[in-house]
C-alpha positions as CSV (number, residue, x, y, z in Angstrom):
1,N,-9.6,3.6,-44.3
2,T,-7.2,6.3,-42.9
3,T,-4.5,7.5,-45.2
4,A,-1.4,9.0,-43.9
5,D,-2.3,12.6,-45.3
6,D,-5.5,11.8,-42.6
7,M,-3.4,10.8,-39.9
8,H,-1.5,13.9,-40.7
9,A,-4.2,16.2,-40.6
10,V,-5.5,14.5,-37.4
11,T,-2.3,15.2,-35.6
12,Q,-2.2,18.9,-36.5
13,L,-5.8,19.3,-35.5
14,L,-5.2,17.6,-32.1
15,V,-2.3,19.7,-31.5
16,R,-4.8,23.1,-32.2
17,V,-7.3,21.5,-30.0
18,N,-4.9,21.0,-27.0
19,D,-3.9,24.6,-27.9
20,G,-7.5,25.7,-27.4
21,D,-8.5,26.5,-30.9
22,S,-12.4,25.7,-30.8
23,G,-12.3,25.5,-34.2
24,A,-10.0,22.6,-34.5
25,A,-12.5,20.5,-33.1
26,R,-15.4,21.5,-35.8
27,E,-12.3,20.3,-38.5
28,L,-11.2,17.0,-36.6
29,L,-14.8,15.3,-35.8
30,P,-15.5,14.7,-39.6
31,L,-12.2,13.4,-40.2
32,V,-12.0,10.6,-37.4
33,N,-15.8,10.1,-37.3
34,E,-16.1,7.0,-39.1
35,Q,-13.4,5.1,-36.9
36,L,-15.4,6.3,-33.8
37,R,-18.7,4.8,-35.5
38,A,-16.9,1.5,-36.3
39,L,-15.8,1.3,-32.8
40,A,-19.0,1.9,-30.9
41,G,-20.3,-0.2,-33.4
42,S,-17.7,-3.1,-32.4
43,Y,-18.4,-2.5,-28.8
44,F,-22.5,-2.5,-28.8
45,R,-21.9,-6.0,-31.0
46,G,-20.2,-7.4,-28.5
47,Q,-22.2,-7.0,-25.7
48,P,-24.0,-10.0,-24.5
49,A,-27.4,-10.9,-25.8
50,D,-29.1,-10.1,-22.5
51,H,-27.8,-6.7,-22.8
52,T,-30.8,-4.9,-21.2
53,L,-32.3,-2.4,-19.5
54,Q,-34.9,-2.9,-16.6
55,P,-37.9,-0.2,-16.4
56,T,-38.6,-0.4,-12.6
57,A,-35.3,1.3,-11.4
58,L,-34.3,3.2,-14.5
59,V,-31.1,1.1,-14.2
60,H,-29.1,0.7,-17.1
61,E,-26.8,2.8,-18.3
62,A,-25.2,3.1,-21.4
63,Y,-22.2,5.8,-21.8
64,L,-21.0,7.1,-24.7
65,K,-18.3,9.7,-25.8
66,L,-17.8,11.5,-29.2
67,V,-14.6,13.7,-28.5
68,N,-13.1,15.8,-25.7
69,A,-14.5,19.0,-27.5
70,P,-14.5,22.5,-26.1
71,D,-17.8,23.0,-27.6
72,A,-21.0,22.2,-26.3
73,V,-22.6,18.9,-27.3
74,T,-26.5,18.1,-27.3
75,W,-27.7,14.6,-26.6
76,S,-31.2,12.9,-28.0
77,V,-32.8,9.8,-28.1
78,D,-35.3,8.6,-29.8
79,G,-37.0,5.4,-31.0
80,I,-38.5,3.4,-28.4
81,P,-41.6,1.8,-30.3
82,G,-44.8,0.9,-28.7
83,G,-44.7,3.3,-26.2
84,N,-46.6,6.4,-24.5
85,G,-44.4,8.9,-26.1
86,T,-41.8,8.9,-23.3
87,V,-38.6,7.9,-24.7
88,G,-36.3,8.2,-21.7
89,R,-33.5,10.8,-21.6
90,I,-30.0,11.7,-22.0
91,D,-27.9,13.9,-19.9
92,D,-25.1,16.3,-20.6
93,A,-22.4,13.2,-19.9
94,G,-24.7,11.7,-22.6
95,L,-26.0,8.9,-20.1
96,Y,-29.1,7.3,-21.2
97,R,-32.0,6.4,-19.1
98,A,-35.4,3.9,-19.8
99,P,-38.3,5.6,-18.9
100,A,-39.5,4.4,-15.7
101,A,-42.1,2.0,-17.7
102,V,-41.4,0.4,-20.9
103,P,-43.8,-1.3,-22.8
104,A,-42.0,-3.2,-25.2
105,A,-38.4,-4.5,-26.7
106,G,-37.2,-2.3,-29.1
107,S,-34.2,-0.5,-30.1
108,V,-33.1,3.7,-29.6
109,V,-31.0,6.2,-31.4
110,I,-28.6,8.0,-29.3
111,R,-27.0,11.1,-30.8
112,A,-24.9,13.4,-30.0
113,A,-24.4,16.4,-32.0
114,L,-22.0,20.0,-31.8
115,D,-24.1,22.4,-30.1
116,A,-22.1,24.8,-32.7
117,D,-22.7,22.9,-35.9
118,P,-25.3,20.7,-35.4
119,S,-24.8,18.6,-38.9
120,V,-21.5,17.7,-36.9
121,Y,-23.0,14.2,-34.9
122,D,-22.1,10.9,-34.6
123,E,-24.7,8.4,-33.3
124,I,-25.3,4.5,-32.3
125,V,-28.6,2.2,-32.5
126,L,-28.8,0.5,-29.1
127,G,-31.2,-2.7,-28.7
128,I,-33.3,-3.2,-25.8
129,R,-35.3,-6.2,-24.3
130,I,-37.4,-5.5,-21.3
131,L,-37.5,-7.8,-18.5
132,P,-40.4,-8.3,-16.4
133,N,-40.3,-6.4,-12.9
134,N,-40.6,-9.2,-10.0
135,A,-42.6,-8.6,-7.0
136,P,-40.9,-8.8,-3.6
137,V,-41.8,-12.2,-1.8
138,I,-42.9,-12.2,2.0
139,V,-42.4,-15.2,4.3
140,A,-46.2,-15.6,5.7
141,P,-45.8,-15.1,9.6
142,E,-47.6,-17.6,12.0
143,D,-51.1,-16.4,13.8
144,Q,-49.6,-14.4,16.6
145,N,-51.5,-14.4,20.3
146,G,-50.9,-11.8,23.0
147,A,-52.7,-9.9,26.0
148,V,-53.1,-6.5,26.8
149,G,-49.8,-5.4,28.1
150,D,-47.9,-7.3,25.9
151,I,-44.5,-6.2,23.9
152,A,-45.0,-7.3,20.4
153,R,-42.1,-8.2,18.2
154,V,-42.6,-10.2,15.2
155,V,-40.1,-10.1,12.5
156,I,-41.0,-10.4,8.8
157,G,-38.9,-11.7,6.0
158,A,-39.0,-10.8,2.5
159,S,-36.8,-10.4,-0.4
160,D,-36.7,-9.2,-3.8
161,P,-36.1,-11.2,-6.6
162,D,-34.6,-7.8,-8.7
163,G,-32.5,-6.8,-6.1
164,D,-34.8,-3.5,-5.9
165,A,-35.3,-2.1,-2.8
166,F,-38.7,-2.0,-1.0
167,E,-40.8,-0.6,1.8
168,F,-43.1,-2.3,4.5
169,S,-46.7,-1.5,5.7
170,A,-49.3,-3.1,7.4
171,T,-52.9,-2.9,7.8
172,G,-55.2,-4.6,10.5
173,L,-52.2,-4.4,13.4
174,P,-53.7,-4.5,17.4
175,P,-53.4,-0.9,18.5
176,G,-50.3,0.2,19.9
177,A,-48.4,-2.3,17.3
178,R,-46.4,-0.9,14.2
179,I,-44.1,-1.9,11.7
180,H,-41.0,-0.8,10.8
181,P,-40.9,0.6,7.1
182,T,-37.5,-0.7,5.9
183,T,-36.7,-3.6,8.7
184,G,-40.3,-5.1,8.7
185,V,-40.2,-5.6,12.8
186,I,-43.4,-5.3,14.2
187,S,-43.3,-3.8,17.7
188,G,-45.4,-1.8,20.3
189,T,-47.2,-2.3,23.5
190,L,-50.5,-4.0,23.0
191,T,-52.7,-1.9,24.4
192,A,-56.6,-3.6,23.1
193,P,-58.3,-7.0,23.1
194,G,-59.6,-8.1,20.2
195,E,-59.6,-10.3,17.1
196,Y,-57.1,-8.6,14.2
197,G,-56.5,-9.6,10.9
198,V,-53.6,-8.2,9.7
199,T,-52.2,-7.9,5.9
200,I,-48.6,-6.9,5.3
201,I,-47.5,-5.2,2.3
202,A,-44.2,-5.0,0.6
203,D,-44.0,-2.1,-2.3
204,D,-41.0,-2.0,-4.8
205,G,-42.5,1.2,-6.3
206,T,-43.8,-0.9,-9.1
207,D,-45.5,-4.2,-7.9
208,K,-46.5,-5.2,-4.3
209,A,-46.7,-8.1,-2.7
210,T,-49.3,-9.1,0.2
211,V,-49.6,-11.6,2.9
212,G,-51.8,-12.0,5.8
213,F,-51.9,-13.7,9.3
214,D,-54.3,-13.5,12.5
215,W,-53.5,-12.0,15.9
216,T,-55.5,-12.6,18.9
217,V,-55.2,-10.4,21.5
218,T,-57.1,-11.3,24.8
219,G,-57.6,-8.6,28.3
220,V,-55.3,-10.2,30.4
221,A,-51.7,-9.5,30.3
222,A,-49.0,-12.2,30.5
223,P,-46.4,-11.3,33.1
224,P,-42.9,-10.2,31.9
225,G,-41.0,-12.3,30.2
226,G,-43.7,-14.9,31.0
227,F,-42.5,-15.7,34.6
228,V,-44.9,-15.8,37.2
229,D,-42.9,-14.6,40.4
230,V,-42.1,-11.0,37.9
231,P,-44.9,-8.6,39.0
232,A,-45.7,-5.8,36.2
233,G,-44.1,-2.4,37.3
234,T,-41.1,-3.2,39.3
235,Y,-37.7,-1.7,38.4
236,Y,-36.7,-4.9,36.9
237,S,-39.7,-6.3,35.4
238,A,-38.5,-4.4,31.5
239,A,-35.1,-5.4,32.0
240,V,-36.3,-9.2,32.6
241,A,-39.0,-9.0,29.6
242,W,-36.0,-7.8,27.7
243,M,-33.6,-10.7,28.3
244,A,-36.2,-13.4,27.8
245,D,-37.1,-12.0,24.6
246,E,-33.0,-11.7,23.7
247,G,-32.9,-15.3,24.7
248,I,-30.6,-14.3,27.5
249,T,-32.4,-16.6,30.3
250,T,-35.1,-18.8,30.0
251,G,-35.4,-18.7,34.1
252,T,-35.3,-21.3,36.3
253,G,-38.1,-23.7,35.8
254,D,-41.9,-23.9,36.4
255,G,-42.6,-20.7,34.7
256,R,-40.1,-19.0,37.4
257,F,-37.3,-16.1,37.7
258,E,-36.4,-16.0,40.9
259,P,-35.4,-12.1,40.7
260,M,-34.8,-11.8,44.3
261,A,-32.2,-15.1,44.4
262,T,-28.7,-14.4,44.8
263,A,-26.7,-14.8,41.6
264,S,-24.0,-17.2,41.1
265,R,-20.4,-16.6,39.4
266,A,-21.4,-19.3,36.8
267,Q,-25.0,-17.7,36.2
268,M,-23.5,-14.0,35.9
269,A,-21.0,-15.7,33.5
270,T,-23.6,-17.0,31.1
271,F,-25.7,-14.3,31.0
272,L,-22.6,-12.1,29.8
273,W,-22.1,-15.2,27.1
274,R,-25.7,-15.0,25.6
275,D,-25.8,-11.6,25.6
276,A,-22.7,-11.4,23.5
277,G,-24.5,-14.1,21.3
278,S,-22.9,-17.5,22.9
279,P,-19.8,-16.9,20.8
280,G,-18.0,-20.7,20.8
281,G,-14.3,-22.3,19.9
282,S,-13.1,-20.3,23.0
283,P,-9.5,-21.9,24.2
284,P,-10.5,-23.8,27.7
285,A,-10.0,-21.3,30.5
286,G,-7.8,-24.7,32.2
287,F,-9.7,-23.7,35.8
288,D,-9.7,-26.6,38.0
289,D,-13.3,-25.9,39.3
290,V,-15.2,-25.4,36.1
291,V,-17.3,-28.7,35.5
292,A,-16.8,-30.0,31.8
293,D,-20.1,-30.0,29.6
294,S,-21.9,-27.5,32.3
295,F,-23.9,-25.1,31.2
296,Y,-21.7,-22.5,32.6
297,E,-18.3,-24.3,30.9
298,E,-18.5,-22.6,27.3
299,A,-19.3,-19.3,28.9
300,V,-16.3,-18.9,31.6
301,D,-13.6,-20.2,28.3
302,W,-15.1,-17.1,26.3
303,L,-15.0,-14.7,29.2
304,A,-11.3,-15.7,30.1
305,A,-10.3,-15.3,26.6
306,S,-11.8,-12.0,25.9
307,G,-9.8,-10.7,29.4
308,I,-13.2,-10.4,31.5
309,T,-12.4,-12.5,33.7
310,T,-9.0,-14.3,35.7
311,G,-10.4,-16.1,38.4
312,V,-10.5,-15.8,41.8
313,D,-7.1,-17.3,42.2
314,E,-4.7,-19.0,39.0
315,D,-6.5,-22.1,39.1
316,R,-10.3,-21.7,40.2
317,F,-13.2,-19.5,38.7
318,A,-15.6,-20.2,41.9
319,P,-18.8,-20.8,40.1
320,G,-20.9,-21.5,42.3
321,D,-19.8,-18.6,45.1
322,P,-21.7,-15.4,44.9
323,V,-21.1,-12.8,42.5
324,T,-20.7,-9.7,44.6
325,R,-21.7,-5.9,42.8
326,A,-17.8,-4.9,43.1
327,Q,-17.2,-8.2,40.6
328,M,-20.4,-7.7,38.7
329,A,-19.3,-4.0,37.6
330,T,-15.9,-5.3,36.6
331,F,-16.9,-7.9,34.7
332,L,-19.2,-5.1,32.8
333,W,-16.7,-2.6,32.8
334,R,-14.1,-5.3,31.3
335,R,-16.6,-6.5,28.8
336,G,-16.7,-2.6,27.8
337,G,-13.1,-2.7,27.1
338,S,-11.8,-1.5,30.2
339,P,-12.5,2.7,29.0
340,G,-10.6,4.8,31.3
341,G,-11.2,8.7,32.4
342,S,-15.1,8.5,33.9
343,P,-15.4,10.9,36.9
344,P,-15.7,9.8,40.5
345,A,-18.9,8.3,41.4
346,G,-18.1,9.5,44.6
347,F,-20.2,6.7,46.7
348,D,-19.0,6.4,50.4
349,D,-18.2,2.9,50.5
350,V,-15.9,2.7,46.8
351,V,-12.3,2.0,48.2
352,A,-9.7,3.8,46.2
353,D,-7.6,2.1,43.8
354,S,-9.5,-0.9,44.7
355,F,-9.7,-3.4,42.1
356,Y,-13.4,-2.0,41.4
357,E,-13.2,1.5,41.6
358,E,-12.6,2.3,38.2
359,A,-15.3,-0.5,37.1
360,V,-17.4,1.5,39.9
361,D,-17.0,5.3,38.5
362,W,-18.0,4.0,34.6
363,L,-20.7,2.2,35.8
364,A,-21.8,5.6,37.2
365,A,-21.1,7.7,34.6
366,S,-22.9,5.4,31.9
367,G,-26.0,5.7,34.1
368,I,-25.7,1.7,34.9
369,T,-26.1,2.1,38.4
370,T,-27.1,4.9,40.9
371,G,-26.5,2.8,43.7
372,V,-28.5,1.3,46.6
373,G,-29.0,4.6,48.5
374,D,-27.7,6.8,51.2
375,N,-24.8,7.6,48.4
376,R,-23.7,3.6,49.1
377,F,-22.4,1.2,46.3
378,A,-22.7,-1.9,48.6
379,P,-19.7,-3.1,46.5
380,D,-19.1,-6.8,48.9
381,D,-23.1,-7.3,48.9
382,P,-23.8,-10.3,46.9
383,V,-25.9,-9.1,43.4
384,T,-29.4,-10.4,43.1
385,R,-30.8,-11.6,39.5
386,A,-33.1,-9.0,39.4
387,Q,-30.3,-6.7,39.4
388,I,-28.3,-8.5,36.6
389,A,-30.6,-8.5,34.6
390,T,-31.1,-4.3,35.4
391,F,-27.2,-3.9,34.6
392,L,-27.4,-6.1,32.0
393,W,-30.6,-4.0,30.5
394,R,-29.2,-0.7,31.4
395,A,-26.0,-1.0,29.9
396,A,-27.7,-2.3,26.6
397,G,-29.1,1.1,26.4
398,S,-32.4,-0.3,28.1
399,P,-34.2,-1.0,24.9
């Protein structure tokens, strides 16, 4: 037990330590050593039974501190039984890290000693229970079928029960396909026909998980987006394929996209809404000519709530009317937050101070449009479905 004389001596020594007297620290430590040991022991006895170290990540960190002495302190650790001679390490701050592969449960003795006088030290015995590492878990993908020229996209799902980081790799992928080591997404353009046995590996640094699937690639490329009327190599084929892949369009039926058909305002609203993730919960826009439960009703409600449209007048949206290039530009510009400050696009047929002028300037500056040729934008021309696809694709960064 600490006596009144001890407390008086400790107080005097603390004053000397604060005054920079290095010798006072060496005198102080023996006086408080027993109290420090008792406090530390009480702390570790208060830990739960599963107070653990997990070797795969060098994770569990035990912070131990003696006194704020001006003298240097050396930390050491010893005592893990049955190992390979490695017992972990202690850094200058007193942080203990277990080795990467601790073979058994046991205990470690953690000691801190003053460099100036190693006989002045404190130590604690820390019990350790080793948890086995759990390998990552991969969700087996379905077998894949495709054709030369197809754009591959397969998402591999995986998780780690311990929360450890892991990386993906793969063997046997068709030529042109590759897997992202972090996201597990397989992408690329298929370049060679054949039957491929693919193995996916997820590795957390200690254990691996594998899963396999078959991938058949034929020699005839499917049309972009799967639409028979979208020829490969056209200015809009990549855009239509992207829209189909993202669920923005399902075509007009019978495997057709009708790229040269004029798009309606209802279709334009639906494309923009799906591109945004089909958000729900928007209040009714209140337009008299928007049919309840139609394919475009929710999209028009969202456009109005987001400030992208105010209709053609106070009560009408005109869903069946063709959407013009000027309207298309304005929709995209408002969806982008109506940014200002774009330089003039310089098209001869864009009317100054018109409702669409700033939108066209922004589209041109953003690389979304280059006009229709002859220094013209053709703001009053109706937009085709191919043009809508291209505008949306370029606005998304031409992925």
